[in-house]
C-alpha positions in Angstrom: 24.1 -11.3 -9.4 20.8 -9.5 -9.9 20.6 -6.0 -11.2 18.0 -3.3 -11.0 16.3 -2.4 -14.2 16.9 1.3 -15.0 14.3 3.6 -13.5 12.9 4.9 -16.8 9.3 4.2 -15.9 7.1 3.4 -12.9 7.5 -0.3 -11.9 4.2 -0.8 -10.2 2.6 -3.4 -12.4 3.8 -6.9 -13.2 4.6 -7.9 -16.8 1.4 -8.2 -18.7 0.2 -11.4 -20.3 1.8 -14.9 -20.3 4.8 -15.3 -22.6 4.3 -17.5 -25.6 5.5 -21.1 -25.0 8.4 -20.7 -27.5 9.9 -17.8 -25.5 11.7 -18.3 -22.1 9.9 -17.2 -18.9 10.2 -13.5 -17.9 13.7 -13.2 -16.3 12.4 -10.4 -14.0 11.1 -10.6 -10.4 9.5 -8.0 -8.2 11.2 -6.7 -5.0 9.2 -4.6 -2.7 10.7 -1.8 -0.6 8.7 -0.5 2.3 9.0 2.7 4.3 7.4 2.9 7.7 7.4 6.2 9.7 6.1 9.7 9.8 4.8 11.3 6.6 7.7 13.9 6.8 10.3 11.2 7.3 9.0 9.1 4.4 8.9 12.1 2.1 12.6 13.0 3.0 13.7 9.4 2.2 11.7 9.3 -1.0 13.3 12.6 -2.1 16.8 11.3 -1.3 16.2 8.0 -3.1 15.0 10.1 -6.1 18.1 12.3 -6.0 20.3 9.3 -6.3 18.3 7.8 -9.2 16.7 4.9 -7.3 13.0 5.7 -8.0 10.6 8.4 -9.1 8.5 9.8 -6.2 5.3 8.9 -8.0 6.4 5.2 -8.2 5.7 4.9 -4.4 2.3 3.9 -3.2 0.1 6.4 -1.5 0.4 6.4 2.3 -1.5 3.6 4.0 -1.7 2.4 7.6 0.2 -0.7 8.5 -2.5 -3.0 10.0 -0.1 -4.4 12.6 1.5 -1.2 14.0 -1.0 1.5 12.8 2.0 3.5 11.4 1.9 5.0 7.9 3.7 3.0 5.3 4.6 3.5 1.6 5.6 0.7 -0.8 7.7 0.6 -4.0 8.0 -2.3 -6.3 11.2 -2.6 -8.3 11.8 -5.2 -10.9 15.2 -6.9 -11.1 16.7 -9.2 -13.6 17.7 -12.6 -12.3 
């Protein structure tokens, strides 16, 4: 079963560089979490997720408009171990 890497930093960038050929491939993979809704609603969910230790508020993207629906969205990338 996969597990989330502890939220001790912002997980918004993929691992840097290619691993040397003598080392195994990176055992992590990105999982993206999206919030779609009003700015107030998204802020409440982000605050709740922060209060339970899921993610730092600054780890979420800035609000953007979903090109399909026109609604505001925010995205978080979490890295999990396989």
